C-alpha positions as CSV (number, residue, x, y, z in Angstrom):
1,M,223.1,74.6,9.1
2,K,221.6,77.6,10.9
3,R,218.5,75.5,12.4
4,T,221.5,72.9,13.7
5,S,223.4,75.7,15.3
6,A,220.0,77.0,17.1
7,Y,218.8,73.7,18.0
8,K,222.0,73.4,20.0
9,E,222.1,76.2,21.8
10,E,218.0,75.9,22.5
11,L,219.4,72.0,23.8
12,L,222.4,73.3,25.9
13,T,220.2,76.5,27.3
14,A,217.2,73.6,28.5
15,L,219.7,71.5,30.1
16,R,221.3,74.2,32.4
17,D,217.9,73.6,34.2
18,P,218.7,70.0,36.7
19,E,215.1,69.1,36.1
20,E,215.5,68.6,32.0
21,A,218.9,67.8,32.4
22,A,217.4,64.5,34.9
23,A,215.2,63.6,32.2
24,Y,217.6,63.7,29.4
25,L,219.9,61.7,30.8
26,N,217.2,59.4,32.2
27,A,216.1,59.0,28.4
28,A,219.3,58.7,27.4
29,L,219.8,55.5,29.6
30,E,216.9,53.8,28.2
31,D,218.8,53.3,24.9
32,A,220.7,49.8,24.9
33,N,223.4,51.8,23.1
34,Q,226.1,52.8,25.9
35,E,227.2,55.8,23.5
36,V,223.9,57.6,23.3
37,F,223.7,58.3,27.4
38,L,227.7,59.7,27.4
39,L,226.6,61.5,24.1
40,A,224.3,63.2,26.4
41,L,226.6,63.3,29.3
42,K,228.8,65.6,27.2
43,D,225.9,67.7,26.1
44,V,224.8,68.5,29.8
45,I,228.4,68.8,30.4
46,A,228.8,71.6,27.8
47,A,225.6,73.2,29.2
48,R,227.8,73.2,32.2
49,G,230.6,75.4,31.1
50,G,232.3,72.7,28.9
51,I,234.6,69.4,28.8
52,S,237.5,71.9,30.4
53,R,236.0,73.8,32.9
54,F,234.4,70.1,34.3
55,A,237.5,67.9,33.6
56,D,239.1,70.9,36.8
57,K,236.3,70.9,39.0
58,V,236.2,66.7,39.0
59,D,240.0,66.3,39.1
60,L,240.4,64.8,35.9
61,N,243.1,65.5,33.0
62,R,240.6,66.9,29.8
63,V,242.3,64.9,27.2
64,S,240.9,61.6,29.4
65,L,237.6,63.5,30.2
66,Y,237.2,64.2,26.0
67,R,238.2,59.9,25.7
68,T,236.0,59.1,28.5
69,L,232.4,60.6,27.0
70,S,233.5,59.3,23.2
71,K,232.1,56.8,21.3
72,R,234.6,54.5,22.3
73,G,234.3,55.4,26.0
74,N,233.4,52.8,28.8
75,P,234.0,54.7,32.6
76,E,234.7,52.6,35.2
77,L,231.7,53.2,38.0
78,R,233.6,55.5,40.0
79,T,234.4,58.1,37.6
80,L,230.6,58.5,36.0
81,N,229.7,58.6,39.5
82,R,232.1,61.5,40.4
83,M,231.2,62.9,37.2
84,L,227.1,62.6,38.1
85,G,228.0,63.8,41.3
86,E,229.3,66.8,40.3
87,L,226.4,67.8,38.4
88,G,224.4,67.4,40.9
89,F,223.2,63.6,39.5
90,S,223.1,60.8,40.8
91,L,222.9,56.5,39.5
92,S,219.8,54.5,40.9
93,I,218.3,51.3,40.1
94,K,214.8,50.8,39.3
95,T,212.4,47.4,38.9
96,H,211.3,46.2,36.0
97,A,208.7,43.3,34.7
98,P,211.1,40.3,34.2
99,V,211.8,39.0,30.6
100,G,209.1,37.2,29.4
101,S,206.6,39.0,31.3
102,N,203.2,40.0,30.3
103,A,203.3,43.3,32.7
């Protein structure tokens, strides 16, 4: 058990760095499972002071924010943009090879 809490502490310390947090969130976005991104976003929020404090900053109900970031969460785009904006991030779209392409 001790290793797990040490890992979590080190992760949260690393996620205080905006570059580390951005890389972490981008890696999570690459996963087809939306839950992975929501868990990563929850980790970044935890690293920046926790859910309760963050809920106050983005003017969202704390319980609603927990629900949004849960396994069954399905945030609206405006809610996601508000959360990411408060963290200093934004969504962007990039091109990739079309399906079936060898590129």
